[in-house]
C-alpha positions as CSV (number, residue, x, y, z in Angstrom):
1,M,-27.7,-5.8,14.7
2,G,-29.0,-9.4,15.0
3,S,-27.7,-12.0,17.4
4,I,-24.1,-12.9,17.0
5,D,-23.4,-16.5,15.9
6,P,-19.9,-17.4,17.3
7,E,-19.6,-20.1,14.7
8,R,-19.5,-17.3,12.1
9,T,-16.6,-15.5,13.8
10,P,-14.0,-14.8,11.1
11,V,-10.4,-15.9,11.7
12,V,-7.1,-16.0,9.8
13,L,-6.2,-19.6,10.0
14,A,-3.0,-19.9,7.9
15,T,-0.4,-17.7,6.3
16,G,2.3,-18.2,3.8
17,Q,5.1,-16.1,2.4
18,S,7.7,-16.7,-0.4
19,I,10.8,-15.1,-1.7
20,E,13.2,-15.8,-4.5
21,R,16.7,-14.3,-5.0
22,D,18.2,-16.6,-7.7
23,E,15.9,-18.4,-10.0
24,M,13.9,-16.4,-12.5
25,L,10.2,-16.8,-11.7
26,R,6.9,-15.2,-12.6
27,A,4.5,-13.5,-10.3
28,L,2.0,-16.4,-10.2
29,D,4.9,-18.7,-9.2
30,L,5.5,-16.6,-6.1
31,A,1.8,-16.5,-5.4
32,E,1.5,-20.2,-5.8
33,R,4.4,-20.9,-3.5
34,A,2.9,-18.7,-0.8
35,A,-0.6,-20.2,-1.3
36,E,0.8,-23.8,-1.1
37,S,2.6,-22.8,2.1
38,A,-0.7,-21.6,3.7
39,L,-2.8,-24.5,2.4
40,S,-0.3,-27.1,3.6
41,Q,-1.1,-25.9,7.2
42,V,-4.8,-26.7,6.8
43,P,-5.1,-29.6,4.4
44,A,-8.7,-30.3,5.5
45,L,-9.7,-26.8,4.2
46,R,-8.3,-27.2,0.7
47,D,-11.5,-28.5,-0.8
48,R,-13.6,-25.9,1.1
49,I,-12.1,-22.7,-0.4
50,Q,-15.1,-20.9,-1.8
51,R,-13.4,-17.8,-3.0
52,L,-9.9,-17.0,-4.3
53,S,-8.9,-13.4,-4.3
54,L,-5.8,-12.4,-6.1
55,V,-4.2,-9.0,-5.4
56,N,-3.5,-6.9,-8.6
57,I,-0.2,-7.9,-10.2
58,L,1.9,-5.2,-11.8
59,S,3.4,-7.7,-14.3
60,R,1.5,-8.7,-17.4
61,V,-0.5,-11.8,-16.5
62,G,-3.3,-11.8,-19.0
63,P,-7.0,-11.4,-18.3
64,A,-7.6,-14.4,-15.9
65,P,-4.7,-14.7,-13.5
66,A,-6.9,-15.7,-10.5
67,S,-8.4,-18.5,-12.6
68,L,-5.0,-19.7,-13.7
69,L,-3.8,-19.7,-10.1
70,R,-6.9,-21.7,-9.1
71,R,-6.0,-24.3,-11.7
72,R,-2.4,-24.5,-10.6
73,L,-3.5,-25.0,-7.0
74,G,-6.1,-27.6,-7.9
75,L,-8.9,-25.6,-6.2
76,A,-12.5,-25.2,-7.2
77,P,-13.8,-22.0,-5.6
78,E,-17.1,-20.6,-6.5
79,R,-15.4,-17.3,-7.4
80,A,-11.9,-16.4,-8.5
81,E,-11.4,-12.6,-8.6
82,V,-8.7,-10.0,-8.9
83,T,-8.4,-6.5,-7.4
84,T,-7.9,-3.1,-8.8
85,I,-4.6,-1.3,-8.2
86,G,-4.0,-0.3,-4.6
87,G,-1.8,-1.3,-1.6
88,N,-5.0,-1.1,0.5
89,S,-6.4,-4.2,-1.4
90,P,-5.1,-7.0,0.9
91,Q,-6.6,-5.5,4.0
92,T,-9.8,-4.5,2.2
93,L,-10.1,-8.2,1.0
94,V,-9.8,-9.4,4.6
95,N,-12.4,-6.9,5.7
96,K,-14.7,-8.0,2.9
97,A,-14.2,-11.7,3.6
98,A,-14.7,-11.2,7.4
99,S,-18.0,-9.4,6.7
100,A,-19.2,-12.2,4.4
101,I,-18.2,-14.9,6.9
102,A,-20.0,-13.1,9.7
103,A,-23.1,-12.8,7.5
104,G,-23.0,-16.6,6.8
105,K,-22.3,-16.0,3.1
106,L,-18.8,-17.5,3.1
107,Q,-17.0,-20.3,4.8
108,A,-13.4,-20.0,3.7
109,T,-11.4,-17.9,1.3
110,L,-7.8,-17.7,0.0
111,I,-6.3,-14.2,-0.4
112,V,-3.0,-14.3,-2.3
113,G,-0.6,-12.2,-4.3
114,G,2.8,-12.1,-5.7
115,E,5.3,-10.0,-7.7
116,A,8.4,-10.9,-9.7
117,Q,9.8,-7.5,-10.6
118,R,13.3,-8.7,-10.1
119,S,12.8,-11.6,-12.5
120,S,11.0,-9.3,-15.0
121,K,13.8,-6.8,-14.9
122,L,16.4,-9.6,-15.4
123,R,14.4,-11.1,-18.2
124,R,14.3,-7.7,-20.0
125,S,18.0,-7.2,-19.5
126,Q,18.7,-10.5,-21.2
127,K,16.6,-9.3,-24.1
128,H,14.0,-11.9,-23.3
129,D,11.2,-11.8,-25.9
130,P,8.0,-11.2,-24.0
131,S,6.0,-13.0,-26.7
132,T,7.9,-16.2,-26.1
133,Q,6.1,-18.1,-23.3
134,D,7.0,-21.1,-21.2
135,A,5.3,-24.4,-22.2
136,S,3.1,-24.0,-19.2
137,A,2.1,-20.4,-19.9
138,S,-1.5,-19.6,-20.7
139,P,-2.7,-18.1,-24.0
140,G,-2.5,-14.3,-23.8
141,S,-0.3,-14.3,-20.7
142,S,3.4,-13.4,-20.4
143,D,3.6,-13.8,-16.7
144,G,1.8,-16.6,-15.0
145,G,1.0,-20.0,-16.3
146,S,-1.6,-22.7,-16.3
147,L,-1.5,-26.5,-16.1
148,G,-1.6,-28.1,-19.5
149,D,-3.2,-26.8,-22.7
150,S,-6.4,-25.3,-21.4
151,P,-8.8,-23.2,-23.5
152,E,-8.4,-19.5,-22.9
153,L,-10.3,-18.5,-19.8
154,P,-12.8,-15.6,-19.6
155,P,-11.5,-12.5,-17.8
156,D,-11.6,-12.7,-14.0
157,P,-14.1,-10.4,-12.2
158,I,-12.6,-7.3,-10.7
159,T,-13.2,-6.1,-7.1
160,G,-12.3,-2.6,-5.8
161,D,-12.4,1.0,-6.8
162,D,-10.9,1.4,-10.2
163,R,-10.9,5.2,-10.6
164,P,-7.7,6.6,-12.0
165,G,-5.3,7.9,-9.3
166,M,-4.4,11.2,-10.9
167,S,-6.2,14.0,-12.6
168,T,-5.2,15.4,-16.0
169,A,-4.2,18.7,-14.4
170,E,-1.8,16.9,-12.0
171,M,-0.2,14.9,-14.8
172,N,0.2,18.0,-16.9
173,A,2.2,19.5,-13.9
174,G,4.6,16.5,-14.0
175,L,3.0,14.7,-11.1
176,I,2.9,11.2,-12.7
177,A,4.4,8.6,-10.4
178,P,4.3,8.0,-6.6
179,V,7.9,9.2,-6.3
180,H,6.7,12.6,-7.6
181,I,3.7,12.9,-5.4
182,Y,4.5,11.5,-1.9
183,P,7.4,14.0,-1.6
184,L,4.7,16.8,-1.8
185,F,3.2,15.5,1.4
186,E,6.6,15.4,3.0
187,S,7.2,19.0,2.1
188,V,4.1,20.0,4.1
189,L,5.3,18.0,7.1
190,A,8.8,19.5,6.9
191,A,7.5,23.0,6.7
192,R,5.1,22.5,9.5
193,A,8.0,21.3,11.7
194,G,10.2,24.2,10.6
195,R,12.8,22.0,8.9
196,T,14.6,22.4,5.6
197,F,14.6,19.5,3.2
198,A,18.1,18.6,4.4
199,E,17.0,18.7,8.0
200,Q,13.9,16.7,7.2
201,R,16.0,14.1,5.6
202,R,18.2,13.7,8.7
203,F,15.0,13.5,10.8
204,L,13.6,10.7,8.6
205,G,16.9,8.8,8.8
206,E,16.3,8.4,12.5
207,L,12.7,7.2,11.8
208,M,13.5,4.7,9.0
209,A,16.6,3.3,10.7
210,R,14.3,1.7,13.2
211,F,12.5,0.0,10.3
212,T,15.7,-1.5,9.0
213,E,16.2,-3.1,12.4
214,V,13.0,-5.0,12.0
215,A,13.7,-6.0,8.5
216,A,17.1,-7.4,9.6
217,K,15.2,-10.0,11.6
218,H,12.5,-11.0,9.1
219,P,13.1,-14.2,7.2
220,F,11.3,-12.9,4.1
221,A,12.9,-9.4,4.0
222,W,14.6,-8.4,0.8
223,F,17.2,-6.4,2.7
224,P,17.7,-8.3,6.0
225,E,20.2,-5.8,7.4
226,S,20.1,-2.8,9.7
227,A,21.3,0.6,8.6
228,T,22.3,3.7,10.5
229,P,20.3,7.0,10.2
230,A,23.2,8.5,8.3
231,E,23.4,5.6,5.8
232,L,19.8,6.3,5.0
233,S,19.8,10.1,4.9
234,D,23.3,11.0,3.5
235,T,23.2,11.3,-0.2
236,G,25.8,10.0,-2.6
237,P,26.3,7.7,-5.6
238,D,24.7,4.7,-3.8
239,N,21.9,6.9,-2.3
240,R,21.1,9.5,-4.8
241,L,18.3,12.1,-4.4
242,V,15.2,11.0,-6.2
243,A,12.8,13.8,-5.2
244,E,13.2,16.2,-2.4
245,P,13.6,15.3,0.4
246,Y,13.8,11.6,-0.4
247,P,17.0,9.8,-1.4
248,K,16.8,6.3,-2.9
249,R,16.9,4.4,0.4
250,M,13.8,6.0,1.7
251,C,11.6,4.9,-1.2
252,A,9.7,1.7,-1.6
253,F,11.9,-1.0,-3.3
254,L,9.9,-2.7,-6.0
255,N,12.6,-4.8,-7.6
256,V,11.7,-7.9,-5.6
257,D,10.4,-11.4,-6.0
258,Q,8.0,-12.0,-3.1
259,G,4.6,-13.6,-2.5
260,A,2.1,-13.9,0.4
261,A,-1.1,-15.6,1.2
262,V,-3.6,-15.9,4.0
263,I,-6.6,-18.2,4.5
264,V,-9.6,-16.5,6.2
265,C,-12.5,-18.7,7.3
266,S,-15.2,-19.1,9.9
267,L,-14.4,-20.4,13.4
268,A,-16.7,-23.3,12.6
269,A,-14.6,-24.2,9.6
270,A,-11.4,-24.0,11.7
271,R,-13.0,-26.4,14.2
272,D,-14.1,-28.8,11.5
273,A,-10.5,-28.8,10.2
274,G,-9.2,-29.6,13.6
275,V,-6.9,-26.5,13.7
276,E,-8.9,-24.1,15.8
277,D,-5.8,-23.5,18.0
278,Q,-4.1,-21.8,15.0
279,A,-6.8,-19.2,14.7
280,V,-6.1,-15.5,15.0
281,F,-9.3,-13.5,15.1
282,C,-10.5,-10.6,12.9
283,L,-11.9,-8.1,15.3
284,S,-12.8,-5.2,13.1
285,G,-12.0,-3.3,10.0
286,A,-12.7,0.0,8.2
287,D,-12.2,1.3,4.6
288,T,-12.2,5.0,3.7
289,T,-10.7,7.3,1.1
290,D,-9.2,10.7,1.3
291,V,-10.1,13.4,-1.2
292,W,-9.4,11.5,-4.4
293,F,-7.0,13.7,-6.2
294,P,-4.0,14.9,-4.1
295,A,-4.0,18.4,-5.4
296,Q,-7.6,18.9,-4.3
297,R,-6.9,18.0,-0.6
298,P,-7.3,21.0,1.7
299,D,-4.3,19.9,3.7
300,P,-2.0,17.3,2.1
301,G,-0.1,17.0,5.3
302,T,-2.9,15.1,7.0
303,S,-5.0,12.1,6.3
304,P,-8.6,12.5,7.6
305,A,-9.4,9.1,6.0
306,I,-6.8,7.2,8.1
307,A,-8.1,9.0,11.2
308,A,-11.6,8.0,10.4
309,A,-10.7,4.4,9.5
310,G,-8.5,4.1,12.6
311,A,-11.1,5.6,15.0
312,G,-13.8,3.5,13.3
313,A,-12.0,0.2,13.6
314,L,-11.0,0.9,17.2
315,G,-14.5,1.9,18.2
316,A,-16.0,-1.1,16.4
317,A,-13.6,-3.4,18.4
318,G,-14.4,-1.6,21.6
319,I,-10.8,-0.8,22.4
320,D,-8.5,2.2,22.2
321,I,-5.1,2.8,20.7
322,D,-3.3,2.0,24.0
323,D,-4.7,-1.6,23.8
324,I,-2.8,-2.3,20.6
325,A,0.6,-4.0,21.1
326,A,1.9,-4.0,17.5
327,F,1.4,-1.9,14.4
328,D,2.2,-2.1,10.7
329,L,1.7,1.3,9.1
330,Y,2.0,1.4,5.4
331,S,5.4,2.7,4.5
332,C,6.0,3.2,0.8
333,F,7.6,6.5,1.7
334,P,8.3,8.0,5.1
335,C,5.3,10.5,4.8
336,A,2.9,7.5,4.7
337,V,4.2,6.4,8.1
338,E,4.0,10.0,9.5
339,L,0.5,10.5,8.1
340,G,-0.6,7.2,9.6
341,A,0.9,7.7,13.0
342,N,-0.4,11.3,13.3
343,A,-3.9,10.1,12.3
344,L,-3.9,7.3,14.8
345,G,-2.4,9.5,17.6
346,I,0.8,7.6,18.1
347,A,4.3,9.0,18.3
348,L,6.9,8.2,15.6
349,D,9.2,6.8,18.3
350,D,6.4,4.8,20.0
351,P,8.2,1.9,21.8
352,R,5.7,-0.6,20.3
353,G,7.2,0.1,16.9
354,L,5.4,1.1,13.7
355,T,6.2,-2.0,11.5
356,V,6.4,-5.8,11.9
357,T,8.1,-6.4,8.6
358,G,10.6,-3.6,8.1
359,G,8.5,-1.6,5.6
360,L,8.5,-1.3,1.8
361,P,12.0,0.2,1.4
362,Y,13.7,-2.6,3.4
363,F,11.4,-5.6,3.7
364,G,10.5,-5.0,0.0
365,G,7.7,-3.4,-1.9
366,P,6.0,-6.2,-3.9
367,G,3.6,-4.0,-5.8
368,N,0.1,-3.9,-4.4
369,N,0.7,-7.0,-2.2
370,Y,2.9,-5.6,0.6
371,T,0.1,-5.3,3.1
372,L,-0.6,-9.1,2.7
373,H,2.9,-9.7,4.0
374,A,2.2,-7.3,6.9
375,I,-1.0,-9.2,7.7
376,A,0.7,-12.6,7.5
377,T,3.6,-11.4,9.7
378,M,1.2,-9.8,12.2
379,V,-0.9,-13.0,12.5
380,D,2.2,-15.1,13.1
381,Q,3.3,-12.6,15.7
382,I,0.0,-12.6,17.5
383,R,0.1,-16.3,17.8
384,D,3.4,-15.9,19.7
385,S,2.5,-12.8,21.7
386,G,-1.2,-13.3,22.4
387,Q,-1.7,-9.5,22.0
388,L,-3.6,-7.2,19.6
389,G,-2.3,-5.9,16.3
390,L,-3.3,-3.2,13.9
391,V,-2.5,-3.1,10.2
392,T,-3.0,-0.2,7.7
393,G,-2.9,-0.3,3.9
394,L,-3.1,2.5,1.4
395,G,-3.6,2.7,-2.3
396,W,-2.8,5.2,-5.1
397,Y,-1.4,8.4,-3.5
398,A,-2.4,8.0,0.1
399,T,-5.9,7.9,-1.3
400,K,-7.6,4.5,-0.6
401,H,-7.2,3.4,3.0
402,S,-8.0,0.2,4.9
403,V,-7.4,-0.7,8.6
404,G,-7.7,-4.1,10.3
405,I,-7.4,-5.1,13.9
406,Y,-6.5,-8.7,14.9
407,G,-6.3,-10.5,18.2
408,P,-5.8,-13.9,19.9
409,S,-9.4,-14.4,21.0
410,A,-12.9,-13.8,19.7
411,P,-14.3,-10.3,20.1
412,D,-17.3,-10.1,22.5
413,S,-19.3,-8.2,20.0
414,G,-18.3,-10.3,17.1
415,W,-16.6,-9.1,13.9
416,R,-17.6,-5.5,13.0
417,Q,-17.0,-3.5,9.9
418,A,-16.9,0.2,11.0
419,D,-19.5,2.5,9.7
420,T,-17.5,5.5,8.3
421,D,-20.3,6.9,6.0
422,Q,-20.6,10.2,7.9
423,A,-16.8,10.7,8.1
424,Q,-16.5,9.9,4.4
425,A,-19.2,12.4,3.5
426,E,-17.3,15.1,5.4
427,I,-14.0,14.2,3.7
428,D,-15.6,14.3,0.3
429,A,-17.2,17.7,1.0
430,S,-13.8,19.2,1.8
431,E,-12.5,18.8,-1.8
432,V,-10.9,22.0,-3.1
433,E,-11.7,23.0,-6.7
434,L,-8.7,22.6,-9.0
435,A,-8.1,25.3,-11.7
436,E,-6.9,23.6,-14.9
437,G,-5.9,26.8,-16.5
438,L,-5.6,30.6,-15.9
439,D,-6.4,33.4,-18.4
440,A,-4.0,35.8,-16.6
441,E,-1.1,35.5,-14.3
442,Q,-2.0,35.3,-10.7
443,D,-0.3,35.2,-7.3
444,A,-0.6,31.8,-5.5
445,L,0.6,30.5,-2.1
446,V,2.6,27.3,-2.3
447,V,0.8,24.4,-0.5
448,A,3.3,21.6,-1.3
449,S,6.4,21.3,-3.4
450,T,9.3,19.1,-4.4
451,V,12.3,19.0,-6.7
452,I,12.7,15.9,-8.9
453,Y,16.2,14.6,-9.9
454,G,17.3,12.3,-12.7
455,P,19.7,9.3,-12.4
456,D,22.7,11.6,-13.0
457,G,21.7,13.9,-10.1
458,T,20.5,16.7,-12.2
459,A,17.3,18.5,-11.1
460,T,14.7,17.8,-13.9
461,G,11.6,19.4,-12.5
462,A,10.0,21.2,-9.6
463,P,6.2,20.6,-9.6
464,L,4.0,22.1,-6.9
465,V,0.5,22.7,-5.7
466,A,-0.5,26.2,-4.8
467,R,-3.6,28.1,-3.5
468,L,-5.0,30.9,-5.5
469,R,-6.5,34.0,-3.9
470,D,-10.0,32.7,-4.7
471,G,-9.3,29.5,-2.7
472,R,-8.9,27.2,-5.7
473,H,-5.8,25.0,-6.0
474,V,-3.5,24.8,-9.0
475,A,-1.0,22.1,-9.9
476,A,1.8,23.7,-11.8
477,A,5.2,22.9,-13.4
478,L,8.1,25.3,-13.5
479,A,7.8,27.8,-16.3
480,P,10.1,27.6,-19.4
481,G,13.2,29.6,-18.7
482,E,13.2,28.9,-15.0
483,E,15.9,26.5,-13.9
484,A,14.9,23.6,-11.6
485,A,18.5,23.5,-10.4
486,Q,18.1,26.8,-8.7
487,L,15.4,25.2,-6.5
488,A,17.6,22.3,-5.4
489,G,17.2,21.8,-1.6
490,R,14.6,24.5,-1.4
491,N,11.1,23.9,0.1
492,L,8.7,26.4,-1.4
493,V,5.8,25.7,1.0
494,G,4.5,29.1,2.3
495,E,6.1,31.1,-0.4
496,S,4.4,33.1,-3.2
497,V,4.7,32.2,-6.9
498,R,3.2,33.6,-10.1
499,V,1.1,31.2,-12.0
500,S,-0.3,31.4,-15.5
501,G,-1.4,29.5,-18.6
502,T,-3.1,26.3,-19.6
503,P,-1.8,24.0,-18.3
504,P,-0.5,26.2,-15.5
505,K,3.2,27.0,-15.1
506,Y,4.8,29.0,-12.4
507,R,7.7,31.3,-11.8
508,L,9.2,32.6,-8.6
509,A,7.6,35.8,-7.4
C-alpha cells in the first residue's frame, strides 16, 4: 500500500429518505425526493457530483432511468449508471465509491434508489393503461419521467454481476421466487435446532417481534407499529402460510412507495463544502458471493460468504465484532437474519439489536433498494451515537453479499476494501454438482425442503433439494400422484426420498 492521503478519506456526507402513502407516484419520483433531500443538506456539492448510481428498479423505467433522474435533478455527472438486480447493490455501490475516492479517481457521488410498487399495484387495479404516459414521461418509459421533450437517451451503463439467480434445474423443481427458496434455508436451520416447522415459526416470532419494535419508531417505516411474537407466528386469514415455515408477516413486504439516497465524497470535498462536521466515515467494506445456485451449496444452512465478508471487513478496519455498536442485517426473510448473525458470530438476541430500520417485512422492502435505507439510517444514528455500525446487504437467494462498516472518525489505516479472493476461491470450489436428470430411480437424503401454499391456504407444491448416494445434489418437485397436502407442516430434512426422471421428481420412500 502507498501512503494514505487523509484528504481522500471517503465519507457519507448526506442522506435522504422518502415515503408516500396516498398520492400515486412512480419510482423515479421517490428517488428524486430522496435525492433532493440529501442534496439540500450539501448545496455546495450539487455541481460537484461526478457519478450518479441508481439502484435497479423493479418497475418498468425504460433503458435510461439514471440519465432521466440526472436531468430531473439538474445534475451533470460524468457517469450515470444503473445496477443489476440485488439487494447487495447499495452497499456494493458505497464500497465501490469509497475505493474510487481513496484512489483519487472520484470526488463525490450520489447513490439513489426508489420503488413505487404500491402505486403500480393501485394503477393496475384501476385498469391504468401502461402505454399511456404522463406528459413528463420519457419515450419508452412507463415509470419515471424526464423534464420536457428530450430526445430518447441511450441506455445507461450497468454495473454489477448480472448472472441469473436460478438454474434451469431449480426452476423445473418449482423453485422460482424468493418465497420458494428462502424457506429451504430455514428448513435446514429448523432441523439443526431439532424444531418442527410449527416450533420454528414460534421461535421466529420472538426474533422478528424485536424488529417490529424498531420499525415502530422509524419515521419512514411502512408499518410503524410493534407486534407480539404470537401476532407474527400464529396463522390465520390475515397471516396465511406462504411457504413452510413462513407466514405472510415474516416475508419482505414489497408493496411500498419508498426512496433513499446517500452522498459519498472525499473528506476534502466535505471540507470545501463547509459541512465536514456532518461526515460519517466509511471504514471498510467487502463483497463476496456464496456458491451461486442455492441447490449446489454444500450446506444451505450456512453462509461462508457472509462470514468471509464480515471477517474481511472487520480485519480491514482493524476492529472486532465487539467494537460494533449497531447492526443492520439484511432481513428479507428470517433465515437471512439467522445466516448473517451466525456468520458474524453474534447471538440472535444480542442486546445491540440486529436492525436499525425494522427490516424488510416491517420497515418495508423497496425492491433492491432496502439496504440504502439501512445505510442512511445507520449514518444518521452514528451522528447521534458516535459509535460504529455494520450493514449487510444480499442479492438473489442469499447469493451476492456486501458488508460495510461506518464510524464517526477517520480510520487510522484509511479506507480499505477487504481482500477476499482466497476465501472466494474456497467457496467456489465447494460447489456440489447438480444432477438435472436421472435414468433410474435412486434413493436420496433430503438436504432442504418446504411446502408452498396458495392464497386459499391449499398446499400447491413441496420442492426440495436432496443428496444422492454419489454426492451429487438434485432439486426435485413432488411426483404426480403424490399430494402436497400430506406434507403440510412436515420438514423432510434428513429423511429419505425416491427420486427419478428428467426433470427429477420425488416420492416418499
